[in-house]
TINUKOL-920799 format. One line per 3 residues: number of its first residue (from 0); for each residue y, x, z of N, C-alpha, C, O. Coordinates in steps of 0.2 Angstrom, whole numbers, plus 5000, padded with zeros to 4 digits. Layout:
NUM> Y,X,Z,Y,X,Z,Y,X,Z,Y,X,Z ~ ...
This chain:
0> 4992,5002,4999,4999,5001,5000,5007,5004,4999,5008,5008,5004 ~ 5011,5003,4996,5016,5008,4993,5025,5003,5001,5027,4997,5002 ~ 5027,5009,5004,5031,5008,5008,5037,5011,5005,5037,5011,4999
3> 5042,5012,5009,5048,5014,5008,5047,5019,5013,5043,5018,5017 ~ 5051,5025,5013,5051,5030,5016,5054,5027,5024,5052,5029,5029 ~ 5057,5023,5023,5062,5022,5031,5058,5013,5032,5054,5009,5029
6> 5063,5013,5039,5059,5006,5039,5062,5000,5036,5058,4995,5034 ~ 5067,5000,5036,5072,4996,5033,5077,4997,5027,5081,4992,5026 ~ 5076,5003,5021,5077,5004,5017,5074,5009,5014,5070,5013,5018
9> 5075,5011,5008,5071,5018,5005,5075,5026,5003,5072,5031,5000 ~ 5082,5024,5006,5087,5032,5003,5083,5035,5006,5080,5034,5011 ~ 5082,5041,5003,5078,5047,5009,5086,5052,5007,5085,5057,5010
12> 5089,5052,5004,5096,5057,5005,5104,5054,4999,5103,5055,4992 ~ 5109,5052,5000,5113,5054,4996,5119,5057,4996,5122,5058,5002 ~ 5121,5058,4992,5126,5063,4989,5132,5063,4986,5131,5062,4980
15> 5136,5064,4986,5144,5065,4985,5147,5072,4979,5147,5076,4984 ~ 5148,5074,4976,5151,5077,4973,5156,5077,4968,5154,5075,4962 ~ 5163,5078,4970,5167,5080,4967,5169,5088,4962,5169,5094,4965
18> 5170,5087,4956,5172,5093,4954,5180,5095,4952,5183,5090,4950 ~ 5182,5099,4951,5190,5100,4950,5190,5104,4943,5185,5106,4940 ~ 5195,5103,4943,5196,5103,4934,5197,5111,4932,5196,5115,4927
21> 5202,5112,4940,5201,5121,4937,5198,5123,4943,5198,5119,4947 ~ 5196,5132,4943,5193,5134,4950,5198,5135,4954,5203,5139,4953 ~ 5198,5132,4960,5203,5136,4966,5207,5143,4967,5204,5148,4968
24> 5212,5144,4966,5211,5150,4968,5213,5152,4975,5215,5148,4979 ~ 5211,5161,4976,5209,5162,4982,5213,5160,4989,5211,5160,4994 ~ 5221,5158,4986,5224,5158,4990,5222,5150,4995,5222,5149,5001
27> 5221,5146,4989,5222,5137,4991,5213,5137,4994,5212,5133,4999 ~ 5208,5142,4991,5204,5141,4992,5201,5144,4999,5196,5142,5002 ~ 5207,5148,5002,5207,5150,5010,5210,5145,5014,5209,5143,5020
30> 5214,5143,5011,5218,5137,5016,5213,5131,5018,5212,5129,5023 ~ 5209,5130,5011,5203,5123,5011,5199,5125,5019,5199,5122,5025 ~ 5195,5131,5016,5193,5133,5022,5195,5133,5028,5192,5130,5032
33> 5200,5134,5029,5203,5134,5035,5203,5128,5041,5202,5128,5047 ~ 5204,5122,5035,5203,5114,5034,5196,5112,5036,5195,5107,5040 ~ 5192,5115,5034,5187,5112,5035,5181,5114,5040,5177,5112,5043
36> 5185,5122,5040,5182,5125,5050,5184,5118,5053,5179,5114,5054 ~ 5188,5117,5055,5191,5111,5059,5187,5105,5060,5185,5102,5065 ~ 5186,5105,5049,5183,5096,5052,5177,5097,5052,5175,5094,5056
39> 5175,5098,5050,5165,5099,5052,5164,5099,5059,5160,5095,5062 ~ 5167,5104,5063,5167,5110,5068,5167,5100,5072,5163,5098,5077 ~ 5171,5098,5070,5177,5093,5074,5171,5087,5075,5171,5083,5080
42> 5164,5089,5067,5161,5082,5067,5153,5084,5067,5149,5080,5065 ~ 5153,5089,5071,5146,5092,5073,5140,5096,5067,5134,5097,5068 ~ 5145,5098,5061,5144,5102,5056,5144,5107,5060,5150,5107,5062
45> 5141,5111,5062,5143,5119,5067,5139,5125,5065,5140,5131,5067 ~ 5132,5123,5059,5131,5131,5058,5133,5131,5050,5131,5126,5046 ~ 5136,5135,5049,5140,5138,5045,5137,5145,5042,5134,5150,5045
48> 5137,5145,5034,5136,5150,5032,5138,5152,5025,5140,5147,5022 ~ 5139,5158,5020,5139,5158,5015,5135,5154,5009,5130,5152,5011 ~ 5135,5153,5005,5133,5148,4998,5131,5154,4996,5134,5159,4995
51> 5122,5153,4995,5117,5160,4992,5116,5157,4984,5114,5152,4983 ~ 5116,5163,4979,5115,5161,4974,5106,5166,4973,5103,5168,4978 ~ 5103,5166,4964,5096,5171,4964,5098,5175,4960,5098,5174,4954
54> 5099,5179,4962,5098,5184,4954,5092,5188,4954,5090,5189,4960 ~ 5088,5190,4948,5084,5191,4945,5082,5197,4942,5084,5199,4936 ~ 5079,5202,4946,5080,5209,4942,5074,5213,4940,5070,5215,4944
57> 5074,5215,4934,5070,5219,4930,5068,5225,4934,5072,5229,4937 ~ 5065,5225,4933,5059,5235,4936,5054,5235,4935,5051,5230,4933 ~ 5052,5241,4937,5045,5244,4934,5040,5238,4937,5035,5236,4934
60> 5041,5235,4943,5037,5228,4945,5037,5222,4943,5035,5217,4945 ~ 5041,5224,4938,5043,5216,4934,5051,5211,4939,5056,5214,4942 ~ 5049,5204,4937,5054,5204,4939,5054,5201,4945,5049,5199,4947
63> 5061,5200,4950,5061,5199,4959,5068,5198,4958,5072,5201,4955 ~ 5067,5189,4962,5070,5189,4963,5075,5191,4970,5072,5193,4974 ~ 5082,5190,4970,5086,5193,4975,5090,5188,4977,5094,5185,4974
66> 5089,5187,4984,5096,5182,4983,5104,5184,4985,5104,5189,4990 ~ 5107,5182,4984,5115,5185,4982,5121,5179,4985,5121,5174,4982 ~ 5125,5182,4990,5130,5179,4991,5136,5178,4983,5138,5181,4979
69> 5137,5170,4985,5143,5168,4981,5146,5166,4986,5145,5166,4992 ~ 5154,5165,4981,5162,5161,4981,5159,5155,4986,5156,5152,4982 ~ 5159,5153,4991,5157,5149,4995,5155,5148,5001,5153,5152,5004
72> 5156,5140,5005,5154,5140,5011,5150,5132,5011,5150,5127,5008 ~ 5145,5136,5018,5139,5128,5016,5140,5127,5025,5139,5131,5029 ~ 5142,5121,5027,5141,5117,5034,5136,5112,5035,5135,5108,5030
75> 5132,5113,5041,5127,5110,5043,5125,5107,5049,5125,5111,5053 ~ 5123,5101,5051,5123,5098,5055,5114,5098,5056,5111,5096,5050 ~ 5110,5098,5059,5103,5098,5061,5102,5094,5069,5105,5093,5074
78> 5096,5092,5068,5096,5084,5074,5088,5087,5075,5085,5092,5071 ~ 5085,5084,5081,5078,5084,5084,5076,5079,5082,5078,5074,5085 ~ 5070,5080,5075,5064,5071,5073,5059,5071,5075,5056,5076,5074
81> 5056,5067,5079,5050,5066,5080,5045,5064,5072,5044,5062,5066 ~ 5043,5066,5076,5038,5063,5068,5031,5061,5071,5029,5063,5076 ~ 5029,5057,5065,5020,5050,5068,5018,5053,5073,5018,5051,5079
84> 5017,5061,5069,5012,5064,5075,5012,5063,5082,5007,5061,5085 ~ 5020,5064,5083,5024,5067,5089,5024,5071,5092,5025,5072,5098 ~ 5024,5075,5085,5029,5083,5084,5036,5083,5084,5039,5081,5079
87> 5040,5086,5089,5047,5085,5086,5048,5092,5083,5046,5098,5085 ~ 5053,5089,5078,5054,5097,5073,5064,5096,5073,5067,5091,5076 ~ 5066,5103,5068,5073,5101,5070,5075,5101,5061,5074,5106,5058
90> 5077,5095,5059,5080,5094,5053,5086,5094,5052,5090,5091,5055 ~ 5087,5097,5045,5095,5094,5042,5095,5087,5042,5091,5082,5040 ~ 5101,5089,5045,5104,5079,5045,5111,5075,5039,5113,5070,5038
93> 5113,5082,5038,5123,5083,5037,5122,5087,5033,5117,5091,5034 ~ 5127,5088,5028,5129,5093,5024,5135,5091,5020,5137,5085,5018 ~ 5140,5099,5019,5145,5100,5015,5144,5107,5012,5142,5112,5015
96> 5146,5106,5006,5143,5113,5003,5154,5113,4998,5157,5108,4996 ~ 5156,5119,4997,5162,5118,4995,5162,5128,4993,5162,5133,4996 ~ 5162,5128,4985,5168,5130,4983,5172,5129,4979,5174,5123,4977
99> 5174,5135,4975,5181,5132,4971,5181,5129,4965,5186,5128,4963 ~ 5176,5128,4963,5174,5122,4959,5173,5116,4960,5174,5112,4956 ~ 5170,5112,4969,5168,5108,4968,5169,5108,4975,5171,5112,4977
102> 5166,5102,4979,5163,5101,4984,5159,5098,4985,5158,5093,4980 ~ 5155,5097,4989,5150,5091,4989,5147,5090,4997,5147,5094,5002 ~ 5146,5082,4998,5142,5080,5006,5136,5078,5002,5136,5076,4996
105> 5132,5079,5007,5125,5077,5005,5122,5075,5015,5123,5079,5020 ~ 5119,5068,5014,5118,5064,5021,5110,5062,5019,5108,5058,5014 ~ 5105,5065,5026,5100,5062,5025,5099,5058,5031,5094,5057,5034
108> 5103,5054,5034,5103,5048,5039,5108,5044,5035,5113,5043,5038 ~ 5108,5042,5029,5110,5038,5026,5107,5030,5032,5102,5030,5035 ~ 5113,5026,5032,5109,5019,5032,5112,5013,5032,5109,5008,5033
111> 5118,5013,5031,5123,5011,5028,5130,5012,5024,5132,5017,5027 ~ 5134,5009,5018,5139,5013,5015,5144,5014,5019,5146,5020,5020 ~ 5146,5010,5021,5153,5010,5027,5153,5015,5031,5158,5019,5031
114> 5145,5015,5037,5146,5024,5038,5147,5031,5038,5149,5035,5043 ~ 5145,5031,5029,5146,5036,5025,5153,5039,5022,5156,5045,5020 ~ 5156,5032,5021,5162,5032,5018,5168,5035,5026,5174,5036,5025
117> 5166,5036,5030,5167,5035,5035,5167,5043,5035,5172,5047,5036 ~ 5160,5044,5035,5160,5054,5037,5165,5058,5030,5168,5063,5030 ~ 5162,5053,5025,5167,5057,5017,5172,5060,5020,5174,5066,5019
120> 5177,5053,5024,5185,5053,5023,5187,5059,5029,5192,5063,5029 ~ 5181,5058,5033,5182,5065,5040,5182,5070,5036,5187,5072,5035 ~ 5176,5072,5033,5174,5081,5031,5178,5081,5024,5182,5085,5025
123> 5178,5079,5019,5180,5078,5014,5187,5076,5010,5188,5078,5005 ~ 5191,5073,5014,5199,5071,5009,5202,5074,5014,5208,5073,5014 ~ 5199,5079,5018,5206,5086,5022,5205,5091,5017,5209,5096,5017
126> 5201,5092,5012,5200,5097,5008,5204,5096,5002,5209,5100,5000 ~ 5201,5088,4998,5205,5086,4993,5214,5087,4996,5216,5091,4992 ~ 5217,5086,5000,5223,5084,5003,5226,5090,4999,5228,5089,4993
129> 5225,5094,5002,5225,5103,4999,5225,5104,4991,5230,5105,4987 ~ 5216,5103,4989,5216,5102,4983,5220,5100,4977,5220,5101,4972 ~ 5223,5094,4980,5226,5090,4975,5233,5091,4973,5236,5089,4968
132> 5236,5098,4978,5241,5101,4976,5242,5106,4972,5248,5109,4970 ~ 5236,5108,4969,5237,5112,4964,5233,5111,4960,5234,5113,4954 ~ 5226,5107,4959,5222,5103,4954,5220,5100,4950,5221,5105,4947
135> 5217,5096,4947,5216,5089,4946,5209,5088,4946,5206,5093,4947 ~ 5206,5082,4946,5197,5081,4948,5195,5081,4940,5199,5080,4936 ~ 5189,5083,4940,5186,5083,4933,5181,5078,4934,5179,5075,4929
138> 5179,5077,4941,5173,5073,4942,5169,5070,4948,5167,5074,4952 ~ 5168,5064,4949,5167,5062,4954,5160,5059,4954,5160,5054,4952 ~ 5154,5062,4956,5147,5059,4956,5143,5056,4962,5144,5060,4967
141> 5140,5051,4962,5136,5050,4966,5130,5049,4964,5128,5046,4959 ~ 5126,5051,4970,5118,5051,4969,5115,5048,4974,5117,5049,4980 ~ 5109,5046,4974,5104,5042,4979,5097,5043,4978,5093,5039,4975
144> 5095,5047,4981,5087,5047,4982,5083,5044,4988,5084,5044,4994 ~ 5078,5041,4982,5075,5037,4983,5068,5036,4987,5069,5030,4984 ~ 5063,5036,4990,5057,5037,4989,5053,5033,4993,5055,5031,4998
147> 5044,5031,4991,5041,5026,4990,5036,5032,4992,5035,5038,4990 ~ 5032,5029,4998,5026,5031,5001,5017,5029,5000,5016,5025,5005 ~ 5013,5029,4997,5008,5026,4996,5005,5028,5004,5005,5034,5006
150> 5003,5022,5009,4998,5025,5016,4990,5023,5010,4988,5020,5005 ~ 4986,5028,5016,4980,5025,5014,4976,5030,5007,4978,5031,5001 ~ 4970,5034,5010,4966,5037,5007,4963,5031,5000,4962,5025,5001
153> 4962,5036,4994,4960,5032,4990,4961,5026,4989,4956,5022,4988 ~ 4968,5023,4990,4970,5017,4989,4971,5016,4981,4974,5020,4978 ~ 4966,5010,4977,4971,5012,4971,4978,5008,4970,4978,5004,4974
156> 4982,5009,4966,4987,5008,4964,4992,5008,4957,4990,5011,4953 ~ 4998,5006,4957,5000,5006,4948,5005,5007,4952,5005,5005,4958 ~ 5011,5011,4948,5018,5011,4948,5022,5004,4945,5028,5004,4944
159> 5019,4999,4945,5022,4991,4946,5022,4987,4952,5025,4981,4953 ~ 5016,4992,4956,5017,4990,4964,5025,4990,4964,5028,4985,4965 ~ 5029,4995,4965,5036,4999,4964,5042,4995,4962,5046,4991,4964
162> 5038,4998,4954,5045,4998,4948,5044,4990,4944,5040,4986,4946 ~ 5048,4990,4941,5050,4982,4938,5047,4984,4931,5050,4988,4928 ~ 5040,4982,4926,5038,4986,4920,5043,4982,4917,5043,4985,4911
165> 5049,4978,4917,5054,4976,4911,5057,4982,4911,5057,4986,4906 ~ 5060,4983,4915,5066,4987,4914,5066,4991,4912,5060,4994,4912 ~ 5072,4993,4907,5076,4995,4902,5075,5004,4902,5073,5007,4897
168> 5076,5007,4910,5077,5011,4911,5070,5017,4913,5071,5023,4915 ~ 5065,5013,4912,5059,5016,4915,5053,5017,4906,5051,5012,4902 ~ 5052,5023,4907,5047,5024,4901,5039,5021,4900,5034,5023,4903
171> 5040,5016,4896,5031,5010,4897,5026,5012,4898,5021,5009,4900 ~ 5025,5020,4896,5018,5022,4894,5014,5025,4901,5009,5027,4903 ~ 5023,5026,4906,5019,5028,4913,5015,5021,4916,5010,5023,4919
174> 5016,5016,4916,5014,5011,4918,5006,5009,4916,5004,5003,4916 ~ 5003,5014,4915,4997,5014,4911,4995,5018,4914,4989,5017,4914 ~ 4997,5025,4917,4995,5031,4919,4992,5030,4926,4994,5027,4931
177> 4986,5034,4927,4984,5034,4935,4983,5040,4939,4979,5041,4944 ~ 4987,5047,4935,4988,5052,4936,4996,5052,4939,4999,5047,4941 ~ 4999,5058,4939,5005,5058,4939,5011,5061,4933,5010,5064,4928
180> 5016,5059,4935,5020,5055,4929,5028,5055,4929,5030,5054,4934 ~ 5033,5056,4925,5040,5056,4926,5044,5052,4921,5042,5052,4915 ~ 5047,5050,4922,5051,5046,4920,5059,5049,4920,5062,5050,4925
183> 5063,5050,4914,5069,5054,4914,5074,5050,4910,5073,5051,4904 ~ 5079,5045,4911,5085,5043,4907,5092,5044,4907,5094,5046,4912 ~ 5094,5043,4904,5102,5044,4905,5109,5041,4901,5107,5043,4895
186> 5113,5039,4900,5119,5039,4896,5125,5039,4897,5127,5037,4903 ~ 5130,5042,4893,5138,5039,4895,5140,5034,4889,5138,5033,4883 ~ 5146,5032,4892,5149,5025,4892,5156,5027,4892,5158,5031,4896
189> 5160,5024,4887,5168,5024,4886,5170,5020,4890,5170,5014,4889 ~ 5172,5022,4898,5174,5016,4904,5185,5016,4900,5188,5011,4899 ~ 5188,5022,4897,5196,5019,4894,5196,5028,4890,5192,5032,4888
192> 5202,5027,4891,5203,5034,4885,5203,5040,4889,5202,5045,4886 ~ 5204,5040,4897,5203,5045,4901,5195,5047,4906,5194,5052,4910 ~ 5191,5041,4904,5185,5043,4905,5179,5040,4905,5177,5034,4905
195> 5175,5044,4903,5167,5043,4903,5164,5041,4907,5166,5042,4912 ~ 5157,5038,4907,5153,5039,4915,5147,5037,4912,5145,5033,4908 ~ 5144,5043,4916,5138,5047,4915,5133,5042,4921,5134,5040,4927
198> 5127,5040,4917,5122,5034,4922,5114,5038,4920,5113,5038,4914 ~ 5111,5041,4924,5108,5044,4928,5099,5041,4930,5099,5039,4936 ~ 5093,5041,4928,5088,5038,4933,5083,5042,4931,5081,5042,4925
201> 5081,5046,4935,5073,5051,4937,5069,5049,4939,5069,5049,4945 ~ 5064,5046,4936,5057,5043,4943,5052,5048,4943,5050,5048,4937 ~ 5048,5051,4946,5044,5055,4947,5039,5052,4951,5040,5049,4956
204> 5033,5053,4948,5027,5050,4955,5024,5058,4956,5021,5061,4952 ~ 5025,5062,4962,5021,5067,4965,5017,5069,4971,5016,5064,4974 ~ 5013,5074,4973,5010,5071,4977,5013,5079,4985,5013,5085,4984
207> 5014,5076,4988,5019,5079,4992,5016,5085,4997,5011,5085,5000 ~ 5021,5091,4996,5018,5097,5001,5023,5096,5006,5025,5102,5006 ~ 5025,5094,5010,5030,5094,5017,5034,5086,5013,5035,5084,5008
210> 5034,5084,5021,5033,5086,5025,5025,5090,5029,5021,5092,5026 ~ 5025,5090,5037,5018,5092,5038,5012,5084,5037,5007,5084,5035 ~ 5017,5079,5040,5011,5073,5042,5012,5069,5034,5008,5065,5033
213> 5014,5070,5031,5013,5067,5022,5013,5073,5017,5015,5073,5011 ~ 5009,5077,5019,5005,5084,5015,4998,5081,5009,4992,5080,5011 ~ 5000,5081,5002,4995,5080,5000,4995,5069,4998,4990,5066,4996
216> 5001,5068,5001,5002,5059,5001,5004,5058,4995,5008,5062,4993 ~ 5003,5054,4991,5006,5051,4983,5011,5049,4985,5010,5044,4989 ~ 5017,5049,4983,5023,5045,4983,5027,5046,4975,5025,5050,4971
219> 5035,5041,4973,5037,5040,4970,5044,5042,4972,5047,5041,4977 ~ 5046,5046,4968,5053,5048,4970,5058,5044,4965,5056,5043,4959 ~ 5064,5041,4966,5071,5039,4962,5076,5042,4963,5079,5041,4968
222> 5079,5047,4956,5085,5049,4958,5089,5044,4952,5087,5043,4946 ~ 5094,5041,4955,5098,5037,4952,5106,5038,4952,5108,5037,4957 ~ 5108,5040,4949,5114,5044,4948,5122,5041,4943,5120,5038,4938
225> 5130,5041,4946,5133,5037,4943,5138,5042,4944,5139,5044,4950 ~ 5142,5045,4938,5145,5050,4936,5151,5046,4932,5150,5042,4928 ~ 5158,5049,4936,5163,5049,4931,5166,5054,4929,5166,5059,4933
228> 5168,5055,4923,5171,5062,4919,5175,5062,4916,5175,5059,4911 ~ 5182,5067,4920,5187,5064,4918,5189,5069,4912,5187,5075,4910 ~ 5195,5064,4906,5197,5068,4900,5203,5073,4900,5208,5072,4904
231> 5202,5079,4896,5210,5081,4895,5211,5083,4900,5205,5086,4902 ~ 5217,5083,4905,5219,5087,4909,5217,5085,4915,5218,5089,4920 ~ 5212,5080,4915,5208,5078,4920,5213,5073,4928,5218,5076,4931
234> 5211,5069,4930,5213,5064,4935,5217,5068,4940,5214,5073,4942 ~ 5225,5067,4942,5228,5068,4946,5229,5063,4952,5230,5057,4951 ~ 5228,5067,4958,5229,5064,4963,5234,5062,4966,5237,5067,4968
237> 5237,5057,4967,5243,5055,4973,5244,5051,4977,5249,5049,4979 ~ 5235,5049,4981,5236,5046,4986,5227,5045,4988,5224,5039,4987 ~ 5225,5049,4990,5220,5053,4992,5215,5045,4994,5210,5042,4990
240> 5218,5043,5001,5213,5037,5003,5212,5032,4998,5206,5029,4997 ~ 5218,5029,4994,5217,5023,4989,5214,5025,4981,5212,5022,4976 ~ 5215,5032,4982,5214,5035,4973,5204,5034,4974,5200,5030,4972
243> 5204,5040,4978,5196,5040,4980,5191,5036,4981,5185,5035,4979 ~ 5195,5033,4989,5190,5027,4990,5189,5020,4983,5185,5016,4982 ~ 5194,5021,4980,5194,5016,4974,5187,5019,4973,5182,5018,4977
246> 5188,5023,4969,5183,5027,4965,5174,5028,4966,5169,5027,4962 ~ 5173,5030,4973,5170,5027,4978,5166,5021,4977,5161,5021,4973 ~ 5169,5017,4980,5169,5011,4980,5164,5009,4973,5158,5007,4972
249> 5169,5009,4969,5165,5007,4960,5158,5011,4958,5154,5009,4954 ~ 5158,5017,4961,5150,5020,4958,5146,5018,4963,5141,5016,4961 ~ 5148,5017,4970,5143,5016,4974,5140,5005,4972,5134,5003,4974
252> 5143,5003,4970,5143,4999,4965,5140,4995,4961,5137,4990,4960 ~ 5142,5003,4956,5138,5004,4949,5131,5006,4949,5127,5004,4945 ~ 5129,5011,4956,5125,5015,4959,5121,5008,4962,5115,5009,4961
255> 5122,5003,4965,5117,4998,4968,5114,4994,4963,5109,4990,4964 ~ 5119,4995,4956,5116,4988,4953,5113,4993,4948,5111,4991,4943 ~ 5112,4999,4949,5107,5002,4941,5099,5003,4945,5094,5004,4942
258> 5099,5004,4954,5096,5003,4955,5090,4999,4956,5085,5001,4957 ~ 5095,4990,4956,5091,4985,4957,5089,4984,4952,5084,4980,4952 ~ 5090,4986,4946,5086,4984,4939,5079,4989,4938,5075,4989,4933
261> 5078,4994,4943,5074,4999,4944,5066,4997,4947,5060,4999,4944 ~ 5067,4993,4953,5061,4990,4958,5060,4983,4953,5064,4980,4949 ~ 5054,4982,4956,5051,4976,4955,5056,4970,4963,5061,4971,4966
264> 5053,4964,4962,5056,4960,4964,5054,4960,4972,5058,4959,4977 ~ 5047,4960,4973,5046,4960,4979,5048,4968,4983,5051,4967,4988 ~ 5048,4976,4981,5050,4979,4982,5059,4979,4984,5062,4979,4990
267> 5060,4978,4980,5068,4976,4979,5071,4972,4985,5077,4973,4987 ~ 5066,4967,4988,5071,4962,4993,5067,4967,5000,5069,4967,5006 ~ 5061,4970,4998,5057,4976,5005,5064,4980,5006,5065,4982,5012
270> 5068,4980,5003,5073,4986,5006,5080,4983,5004,5084,4987,5002 ~ 5082,4976,5004,5084,4975,5007,5091,4975,4999,5097,4977,5000 ~ 5088,4973,4994,5094,4973,4988,5090,4965,4983,5089,4964,4977
273> 5089,4962,4987,5089,4957,4983,5093,4948,4985,5093,4944,4981
């Protein structure tokens, strides 16, 4: 039997990404770092570290991956979580990543939209207030990662137990598969003369390698995202709360509508989309 990863909803993680039209100067970058240190510490994201990239070096031993620091900071909040087997683990629940090209908020403790918006206002808006004096925005993106778990060993199941067979957003041949599969789709839509909107839906059948209590379990993961891309010179901000707040609410509404077209009616009702 398929179940959402949480008791009352299926959202595993939610992310907001805001891109800058031009990379921030070192002066503006440092100003934002100081502001973010205040905002993140005040909201419990007190694990701070430089963002790391990966460099691949070719030598006599072959190709060796090597972590490297890149310009950017990560701010993270962890929390003790009790698993189904009663083990207690320290897991990430909230994260903010900032680079000269973009700022991103991620949460693994999503319950409802309103509390998520409040966190975004407390963490991202202070940075945008400084950045908006120097650059315009190139994009705003919302991503939802949902997951469903198949309970029981040897249980026969079909993708249609979770997904809507009539959905135009899902590849038709996955419904006859009895093994792992994936279905990815997306399109760009003209919104107005200054904006294009990208819709993406990536759905994958997986056998989980983590966490410990779910190793080997079959799951269906669903990523749906809506991204506005601003053309020409980008989107200039004059009122952060009004403009960004309205934009995020619109993208959230679009994303929710997109998700409602993916699930079958029974599963949609189970996760509160009826």
